[in-house]
C-alpha distance (Angstrom), angle and dihedral (degrees) to the residues before:
residue distance angle dihedral
M1 . . .
R2 3.79 . .
K3 3.79 92.0 .
F4 3.80 92.1 51.8
L5 3.78 91.4 51.1
L6 3.78 92.0 50.0
L7 3.78 91.7 50.1
A8 3.78 90.9 50.2
T9 3.79 96.0 48.7
F10 3.81 108.3 29.0
P11 3.82 98.4 84.6
V12 3.81 90.2 62.6
L13 3.80 99.4 26.1
T14 3.79 115.4 124.7
F15 3.79 118.5 -160.6
A16 3.79 125.1 -142.1
Q17 3.78 124.6 -117.0
A18 3.79 122.1 45.3
Q19 3.79 121.2 -16.6
Q20 3.79 123.3 10.4
V21 3.78 121.8 -105.1
T22 3.77 113.6 -149.3
L23 3.79 117.4 172.8
S24 3.77 126.5 -147.6
P25 3.83 113.9 -120.7
K26 3.82 90.5 -105.0
A27 3.80 94.0 50.6
A28 3.80 91.5 43.6
K29 3.80 91.4 54.6
I30 3.81 93.2 47.9
H31 3.81 92.3 45.8
A32 3.81 91.8 49.2
N33 3.81 93.4 50.1
A34 3.81 98.3 42.8
L35 3.79 122.5 91.3
T36 3.79 98.0 -123.0
I37 3.80 113.8 -153.8
D38 3.81 127.7 170.4
T39 3.80 113.2 -163.0
H40 3.78 100.9 -154.5
A41 3.80 123.2 44.9
D42 3.80 121.2 158.7
V43 3.80 95.2 -165.1
P44 3.86 90.5 120.8
I45 3.82 86.0 74.0
N46 3.81 86.9 66.1
M47 3.80 93.8 37.0
M48 3.82 89.3 60.7
K49 3.81 90.6 56.6
E50 3.78 117.0 96.0
G51 3.80 112.1 -103.0
F52 3.81 98.5 17.2
D53 3.81 111.7 131.2
I54 3.80 114.8 -171.6
S55 3.81 90.7 -160.1
K56 3.82 90.5 64.8
E57 3.79 125.3 76.6
Y58 3.79 117.1 -114.7
D59 3.79 131.2 -167.9
Y60 3.78 121.2 -119.1
D61 3.80 92.4 -152.7
K62 3.79 91.6 55.2
D63 3.80 103.3 40.4
G64 3.81 108.6 4.9
S65 3.81 93.7 -119.4
Q66 3.79 116.3 143.2
I67 3.81 107.4 -176.0
D68 3.79 136.0 55.8
F69 3.79 133.0 132.4
P70 3.84 96.4 -98.0
R71 3.81 91.9 52.5
M72 3.81 91.4 44.8
I73 3.80 88.6 54.5
R74 3.80 93.3 45.1
G75 3.79 92.1 49.2
G76 3.79 94.6 45.7
M77 3.81 94.0 -116.5
D78 3.80 106.0 158.6
G79 3.79 98.5 -173.7
M80 3.77 145.8 -7.2
F81 3.78 136.7 -165.8
F82 3.81 103.1 -118.4
A83 3.81 108.3 -144.5
V84 3.79 122.3 -127.6
Y85 3.80 91.2 -154.2
L86 3.79 130.7 -176.7
G87 3.79 122.5 166.5
Q88 3.80 110.9 -129.4
G89 3.79 114.6 -87.9
K90 3.78 134.9 168.1
R91 3.79 117.0 -34.3
T92 3.77 99.9 -139.6
E93 3.79 121.7 127.4
E94 3.80 90.0 -106.2
A95 3.82 93.9 47.8
N96 3.81 91.3 47.8
A97 3.81 90.2 52.3
E98 3.80 90.8 50.0
A99 3.80 90.9 48.9
K100 3.81 90.0 53.2
K101 3.81 90.4 49.1
K102 3.81 91.9 51.1
A103 3.80 91.7 46.8
L104 3.80 91.4 52.0
A105 3.81 89.5 52.1
I106 3.82 89.3 55.6
F107 3.82 90.7 49.6
D108 3.80 88.0 51.7
K109 3.80 91.8 51.3
I110 3.81 92.8 51.3
H111 3.81 91.5 48.5
E112 3.80 89.5 46.7
A113 3.81 90.2 57.6
A114 3.81 89.0 55.3
R115 3.82 92.0 48.6
L116 3.80 93.7 47.5
H117 3.81 95.7 46.2
P118 3.84 108.1 32.5
D119 3.80 90.4 150.9
I120 3.82 91.4 58.7
A121 3.81 108.6 33.0
A122 3.79 146.5 3.5
I123 3.79 140.0 -169.6
A124 3.81 112.0 -92.8
T125 3.80 126.3 -162.2
T126 3.83 102.8 164.1
S127 3.78 139.2 41.7
K128 3.82 88.3 -112.0
D129 3.81 88.6 59.1
A130 3.80 90.8 51.9
Y131 3.80 95.6 50.1
R132 3.82 92.0 43.7
L133 3.80 92.6 50.7
Q134 3.80 90.1 47.0
K135 3.82 89.6 56.8
E136 3.81 89.8 47.7
G137 3.81 91.1 51.9
K138 3.81 92.9 -117.6
R139 3.80 131.1 130.6
A140 3.82 117.2 -109.5
M141 3.80 113.6 -135.3
F142 3.79 108.6 -159.8
I143 3.81 117.2 179.8
G144 3.79 127.7 -133.4
M145 3.80 129.4 172.2
E146 3.79 120.0 -133.2
N147 3.80 107.2 -152.9
G148 3.80 122.0 13.6
W149 3.81 91.9 -131.1
P150 3.86 93.7 112.4
I151 3.81 88.5 62.9
G152 3.79 87.2 68.6
K153 3.79 107.6 -179.1
D154 3.81 95.3 -47.3
I155 3.80 112.5 104.0
A156 3.83 89.6 -167.3
N157 3.81 89.0 71.6
L158 3.81 88.9 72.9
K159 3.82 92.8 66.0
M160 3.80 90.6 46.1
F161 3.82 91.4 52.4
Y162 3.82 91.1 44.2
D163 3.80 90.1 54.1
L164 3.82 88.3 53.4
G165 3.80 89.0 58.3
L166 3.80 102.6 -91.4
R167 3.80 111.4 155.1
Y168 3.79 103.9 170.8
I169 3.79 139.2 22.3
T170 3.81 124.7 -156.0
L171 3.80 95.3 -142.3
S172 3.81 96.2 -141.8
H173 3.78 140.6 0.8
S174 3.81 128.1 -150.0
L175 3.83 95.4 -40.7
N176 3.80 134.4 47.8
N177 3.80 116.4 -93.3
D178 3.79 137.8 -178.4
I179 3.82 91.0 -78.4
C180 3.79 103.4 50.8
D181 3.78 150.4 -35.4
S182 3.79 120.8 -71.5
S183 3.79 123.9 -133.6
T184 3.80 91.6 -125.7
D185 3.81 108.8 38.8
G186 3.80 106.6 134.1
D187 3.80 91.1 -147.7
G188 3.79 92.0 60.4
P189 3.82 128.7 -129.6
E190 3.78 121.3 -13.5
H191 3.82 102.1 177.7
N192 3.82 100.2 19.1
G193 3.80 87.2 -122.1
L194 3.78 126.4 -29.3
S195 3.79 118.0 10.2
K196 3.81 119.1 -133.5
F197 3.80 87.3 -100.4
G198 3.82 88.5 48.5
E199 3.79 90.0 56.4
D200 3.80 88.8 53.8
V201 3.82 89.7 49.3
V202 3.82 92.3 53.9
K203 3.82 91.4 47.6
E204 3.81 91.8 49.4
M205 3.81 91.9 47.3
N206 3.80 88.2 52.6
R207 3.80 90.1 49.6
L208 3.79 92.4 50.7
G209 3.80 96.1 44.2
M210 3.80 94.4 -114.2
M211 3.81 117.6 145.6
V212 3.82 116.8 -116.5
D213 3.80 111.0 -132.5
V214 3.80 118.1 -152.2
S215 3.81 98.8 -173.7
H216 3.83 111.1 123.6
V217 3.83 94.3 16.1
S218 3.80 124.6 119.7
D219 3.79 120.7 -99.6
S220 3.81 91.0 -108.3
T221 3.80 90.3 51.5
F222 3.80 89.6 51.5
Y223 3.79 93.1 54.7
D224 3.82 91.4 45.0
V225 3.81 89.2 54.4
I226 3.81 92.6 47.7
R227 3.81 91.0 51.9
L228 3.80 93.7 47.0
T229 3.79 107.1 37.9
K230 3.80 122.9 98.5
A231 3.81 92.4 -162.8
P232 3.80 136.8 48.8
V233 3.81 114.1 -83.3
I234 3.79 132.9 -148.1
A235 3.77 139.2 -141.3
S236 3.80 97.2 -146.2
H237 3.81 96.6 -165.9
S238 3.81 115.3 7.5
S239 3.79 135.2 119.6
C240 3.82 137.4 -157.8
R241 3.80 121.7 -68.5
A242 3.81 91.0 -157.7
L243 3.82 88.5 66.3
C244 3.81 98.2 34.6
D245 3.79 115.1 20.4
V246 3.80 104.5 -144.4
P247 3.83 127.4 126.1
R248 3.82 91.9 -117.6
N249 3.80 90.6 65.7
M250 3.79 126.7 76.4
T251 3.81 126.1 -110.6
D252 3.79 121.2 -126.7
D253 3.80 89.4 -106.9
M254 3.80 91.0 53.7
I255 3.81 91.6 48.5
R256 3.80 91.0 51.0
A257 3.81 90.4 48.1
L258 3.81 89.9 49.4
A259 3.80 90.3 51.5
K260 3.82 92.0 48.1
N261 3.79 87.1 52.8
G262 3.82 88.0 54.0
G263 3.79 92.7 -113.4
V264 3.79 134.4 131.1
I265 3.82 137.4 -128.6
Q266 3.81 113.8 -142.7
I267 3.80 109.7 -151.7
N268 3.81 116.5 -119.6
F269 3.82 119.6 -140.2
V270 3.82 97.9 -157.8
P271 3.83 101.7 130.9
N272 3.80 97.4 -128.1
F273 3.82 90.5 52.4
V274 3.81 93.1 49.1
K275 3.79 100.5 45.2
K276 3.78 129.4 12.7
P277 3.82 110.0 -114.1
S278 3.79 122.6 -132.2
E279 3.80 115.7 -84.9
P280 3.84 96.6 -105.1
H281 3.82 89.7 48.4
E282 3.80 92.4 48.6
M283 3.81 93.9 47.3
S284 3.81 91.3 51.5
L285 3.81 92.2 49.1
K286 3.80 92.5 45.0
A287 3.79 92.0 58.0
L288 3.81 91.0 49.6
R289 3.82 92.7 47.3
L290 3.79 90.3 55.0
K291 3.81 89.3 54.7
I292 3.80 96.0 45.1
R293 3.82 91.8 51.7
Q294 3.80 90.9 67.9
T295 3.80 109.7 113.1
D296 3.82 97.6 -146.6
L297 3.81 97.8 60.9
S298 3.79 118.8 128.1
D299 3.80 120.5 -128.0
A300 3.80 88.2 -106.4
D301 3.81 90.8 53.1
K302 3.79 91.3 49.6
K303 3.80 92.0 49.2
A304 3.80 91.2 49.1
L305 3.80 91.0 51.6
R306 3.81 92.3 46.9
D307 3.79 89.8 50.1
E308 3.79 89.1 50.3
M309 3.81 90.3 50.8
K310 3.82 89.6 51.8
A311 3.80 89.7 51.2
V312 3.80 90.3 51.7
D313 3.80 91.0 49.1
E314 3.80 90.1 49.7
K315 3.81 90.5 51.2
Y316 3.81 90.0 54.0
K317 3.81 97.5 34.2
A318 3.81 90.7 137.5
D319 3.81 85.8 73.5
K320 3.81 92.5 61.5
P321 3.82 114.4 118.9
T322 3.80 125.0 -128.5
V323 3.79 132.0 -133.3
Q324 3.82 85.3 -100.2
D325 3.82 89.9 58.7
A326 3.82 89.8 51.1
V327 3.81 92.3 48.9
N328 3.83 87.8 51.6
H329 3.82 86.0 68.2
I330 3.81 91.4 51.7
E331 3.79 89.5 49.4
H332 3.80 92.4 47.6
V333 3.81 90.7 57.2
I334 3.81 91.5 47.5
K335 3.81 90.9 52.1
L336 3.82 90.9 48.9
T337 3.80 95.0 45.7
S338 3.82 122.6 -11.5
A339 3.79 140.7 -80.3
D340 3.82 87.4 -81.4
H341 3.81 95.4 77.6
V342 3.79 108.0 48.5
G343 3.79 135.2 75.4
I344 3.79 142.7 149.1
G345 3.82 130.1 -80.8
M346 3.78 103.8 158.0
D347 3.83 100.1 178.9
L348 3.81 91.7 -133.8
D349 3.81 113.2 -176.0
G350 3.80 85.2 21.2
G351 3.80 99.8 72.2
G352 3.80 101.2 -69.3
E353 3.79 112.5 138.1
V354 3.79 135.0 130.3
I355 3.78 130.6 175.3
G356 3.78 103.7 -83.7
V357 3.82 96.3 27.6
R358 3.78 111.5 58.2
D359 3.79 96.6 147.8
V360 3.80 140.6 4.4
S361 3.81 93.1 -86.3
Q362 3.81 89.7 69.4
I363 3.82 101.2 54.1
G364 3.80 91.8 111.3
A365 3.80 85.9 80.0
I366 3.81 88.3 71.5
T367 3.80 92.1 54.7
E368 3.79 90.6 46.1
E369 3.81 91.3 53.2
L370 3.81 92.3 48.5
V371 3.82 90.1 50.5
K372 3.83 90.7 49.6
R373 3.80 88.5 54.5
G374 3.78 91.4 54.6
Y375 3.78 101.8 -106.8
S376 3.78 115.7 156.0
A377 3.79 125.9 -118.2
E378 3.81 88.2 -110.9
D379 3.80 93.1 55.2
I380 3.80 93.3 44.2
E381 3.81 90.6 51.2
K382 3.82 89.0 52.4
I383 3.81 91.6 49.7
W384 3.79 94.1 47.7
G385 3.77 99.5 47.4
G386 3.78 115.5 -36.2
N387 3.80 96.2 85.8
I388 3.80 97.3 48.9
M389 3.81 91.5 45.7
R390 3.81 89.4 51.3
V391 3.80 91.4 52.8
L392 3.81 91.0 47.5
D393 3.81 89.2 52.5
Q394 3.82 91.1 47.9
A395 3.81 91.6 50.7
E396 3.80 88.8 53.4
R397 3.80 92.7 48.4
A398 3.81 92.6 47.2
A399 3.83 89.2 52.4
G400 3.80 89.4 57.0
K401 3.80 90.2 58.3
L402 3.82 96.9 50.3
């Protein structure tokens, strides 16, 4: 029923916040039929705040939030991987235990949303779940973990997280951890790739059927994972270094290696990963990033720094990329490999925003742009959800052989 309604209304549907998104009949039909999955959503950051209700519609212009169930429905977003995210802190036994505790609280909050709103959404762990929920007109809440810090040094935590619904882990975040090197640690490499413990983590993830996520990791870590893994891997929210030369993005060689492995790169919509900012803009942001990476900042300090970053972005708003710039990254991957190895992980509520897609209600603009560029319904369905569901299925099958 939901898909019929979308098809009937999309050509004239106007989205709230910023510019209007009106889909052509062809794009509306493709968007309505496709299983639309985004692999990196930071809405749990808001869900953990007192008073936030994901079943209510919020306004980006008023509070900066980008995801809630009403806007997912309005945008035709069938499912998202909700991120259990913790920025890297100290790696002591006590800090690791606290990280695990905080991660478990986020799992609880995601499961609570499913219990409170069974008519709207449900936890999904398989592709069958996603397609079933799509037919039922419900949102699929997959779970991913951004930063393997909550694993600590206890490999048994992986099975516990898997049993809670976790289906991928981004091995590191912006700093090195006990698993591997990050692409952005200012102190440089610590393990020169995966640590010995990190190798065990990858093997255990393969055994469980959990996807290994190489977003945020160093180049050497990426190649270590590719050599070691027995299943296809993902980059849940990364873009192309050839189009935007930052360490967080993947080189053409890495993208080809990922495709050869059978994996998929999910394009990130964070502005500075889509389009290189001007030098004054980048220098201003770099100084603020160095401050915000400090582990002893209070919540008030962090908010002040984020507000300052927003002010800098506003000052240099001419640098902001468009949905066309983001789709250029999708197209670059297709030209390097094929439409079988690219998807979408926008990083909404975590910094993802381009002109044309400010929140989840506006994702039809991506489909419209792909249609304008001549991509077929089959290819667009792969990009939106087919590829990531295939990799999830392959990870499950590989686990059965180990």
